[in-house]
C-alpha positions as CSV (number, residue, x, y, z in Angstrom):
1,X,-15.1,-17.6,-11.5
2,X,-12.7,-16.5,-8.8
3,X,-9.8,-16.6,-11.3
4,X,-11.6,-14.3,-13.7
5,X,-12.4,-11.8,-10.9
6,X,-8.9,-11.8,-9.6
7,X,-7.4,-11.5,-13.1
8,X,-9.6,-8.5,-13.8
9,X,-8.7,-6.9,-10.5
10,X,-5.0,-7.5,-11.2
11,X,-5.3,-5.7,-14.6
12,X,-7.3,-2.9,-13.1
13,X,-4.7,-2.3,-10.4
14,X,-1.9,-2.4,-12.9
15,X,-3.7,0.0,-15.1
16,X,-4.4,2.4,-12.2
17,X,-0.7,2.3,-11.3
18,X,0.2,3.0,-14.9
19,X,-2.2,6.0,-15.2
20,X,-1.9,7.8,-11.9
21,X,0.6,10.6,-11.5
22,X,3.5,9.1,-9.6
23,X,5.6,11.0,-7.1
24,X,8.1,8.1,-6.9
25,X,10.8,7.3,-9.5
26,X,10.9,4.0,-11.3
27,X,13.7,2.8,-9.0
28,X,11.7,3.8,-5.9
29,X,8.5,2.1,-7.2
30,X,10.5,-1.0,-8.0
31,X,12.2,-1.1,-4.6
32,X,8.9,-0.8,-2.8
33,X,7.3,-3.5,-5.0
34,X,10.1,-6.0,-4.4
35,X,10.3,-5.4,-0.7
36,X,6.5,-6.0,-0.4
37,X,6.7,-9.0,-2.8
38,X,9.5,-10.6,-0.8
39,X,7.8,-10.1,2.5
40,X,4.4,-11.2,1.3
41,X,5.6,-14.4,-0.4
42,X,7.6,-15.4,2.7
43,X,4.8,-14.6,5.1
44,X,2.3,-16.5,3.0
45,X,4.7,-19.4,2.8
46,X,5.0,-19.6,6.6
47,X,1.2,-19.1,7.2
48,X,0.0,-21.5,4.4
49,X,2.7,-24.1,4.0
50,X,4.4,-24.3,7.3
51,X,1.8,-23.5,9.9
52,X,-1.2,-24.6,7.8
53,X,-3.3,-21.8,9.2
54,X,-4.8,-21.1,5.7
55,X,-5.4,-23.7,3.1
56,X,-5.7,-22.9,-0.6
57,X,-7.5,-24.7,-3.4
58,X,-5.9,-27.4,-5.3
59,X,-7.7,-26.4,-8.5
60,X,-5.3,-24.8,-11.0
61,X,-7.3,-21.7,-11.8
62,X,-8.0,-21.0,-8.1
63,X,-4.3,-21.5,-7.2
64,X,-3.4,-19.0,-10.0
65,X,-5.9,-16.6,-8.5
66,X,-4.2,-17.1,-5.1
67,X,-0.8,-16.3,-6.7
68,X,-2.2,-13.3,-8.5
69,X,-3.5,-11.9,-5.2
70,X,-0.2,-12.7,-3.3
71,X,2.3,-11.7,-6.0
72,X,0.6,-9.0,-8.1
73,X,-2.5,-7.4,-6.5
74,X,-1.2,-6.8,-3.0
75,X,2.3,-5.4,-4.0
76,X,0.9,-3.2,-6.8
77,X,-1.9,-1.8,-4.5
78,X,0.7,-1.0,-1.9
79,X,2.9,0.8,-4.5
80,X,-0.1,2.8,-5.4
81,X,-0.6,3.6,-1.7
82,X,3.0,4.8,-1.3
83,X,2.6,7.0,-4.4
84,X,-0.7,8.5,-3.2
85,X,0.7,8.8,0.4
86,X,3.0,11.6,-0.7
87,X,0.3,13.6,-2.4
88,X,-1.6,13.8,0.9
89,X,0.0,16.3,3.3
90,X,-2.5,16.2,6.2
91,X,-2.3,13.4,8.7
92,X,-6.1,12.8,8.4
93,X,-6.0,12.3,4.6
94,X,-3.1,9.8,5.1
95,X,-5.0,7.9,7.7
96,X,-8.1,7.8,5.4
97,X,-5.9,6.5,2.6
98,X,-4.5,3.8,4.8
99,X,-8.0,2.8,6.0
100,X,-9.3,2.6,2.4
101,X,-6.3,0.5,1.3
102,X,-7.0,-1.7,4.4
103,X,-10.6,-2.1,3.3
104,X,-9.6,-3.0,-0.2
105,X,-7.1,-5.6,1.0
106,X,-9.7,-7.1,3.3
107,X,-12.1,-7.3,0.3
108,X,-9.5,-9.3,-1.5
109,X,-9.5,-11.7,1.5
110,X,-13.3,-11.9,1.6
111,X,-13.4,-12.6,-2.2
112,X,-10.7,-15.2,-1.8
113,X,-12.7,-17.1,0.8
114,X,-16.0,-16.6,-0.9
115,X,-14.8,-18.2,-4.1
116,X,-13.1,-20.9,-2.1
117,X,-9.6,-19.9,-3.3
118,X,-8.5,-20.0,0.3
119,X,-10.0,-21.4,3.4
120,X,-9.2,-20.2,6.9
121,X,-8.6,-23.1,9.3
122,X,-6.9,-21.3,12.2
123,X,-7.0,-17.8,10.8
124,X,-9.5,-15.0,10.6
125,X,-10.1,-11.5,9.1
126,X,-8.7,-9.7,12.2
127,X,-5.3,-11.4,11.6
128,X,-5.5,-10.3,8.0
129,X,-6.3,-6.8,9.0
130,X,-3.3,-6.7,11.4
131,X,-1.0,-8.2,8.7
132,X,-2.2,-5.8,6.0
133,X,-1.7,-2.8,8.3
134,X,1.8,-4.0,9.1
135,X,2.4,-4.5,5.3
136,X,1.3,-0.9,4.6
137,X,3.7,0.3,7.2
138,X,6.5,-1.7,5.7
139,X,5.7,-0.2,2.3
140,X,5.9,3.4,3.5
141,X,9.0,2.9,5.7
142,X,10.8,1.0,3.0
143,X,10.3,3.9,0.7
144,X,11.6,6.3,3.4
145,X,14.6,4.0,3.9
146,X,15.3,4.0,0.2
147,X,15.2,7.8,0.0
148,X,17.4,8.2,3.1
149,X,20.1,5.8,1.8
150,X,20.0,7.1,-1.7
151,X,20.6,10.7,-0.5
152,X,24.0,9.6,0.8
153,X,25.1,8.3,-2.6
154,X,27.4,10.6,-4.6
155,X,26.1,11.1,-8.2
156,X,28.5,11.5,-11.1
157,X,27.9,14.1,-13.7
């Protein structure tokens, strides 16, 4: 059941990203996606495989749901965040957007533990919340870094 829910959510997030009005170019969206993907895969490898703070299910469908969450849902949701972040000009709207994204990411973690896709051995939701906040900051700042470095490039006509 967990695989079906995570598969549906993955498609829903991908569809939302395809439909929303995007402020970022394809290159900027791709850059943010890959930065988040690289960071998320490495972090989950350290936490799950090396430190064994979280264990994941050995069932094939549940493991696929874990991979969908790690490699599709979280990076795409953060690309949506960065795109919506630039439509919001007031600081209060940006904070609300970050908090809503944080709540959605924590819901993913709750669903993951509810369906026994992951099990927290020496981990808890507070650590997840801190990690997700850090991940959102990385997404926003990686976009700003990309814009700053691409402005220094001379374009040919």
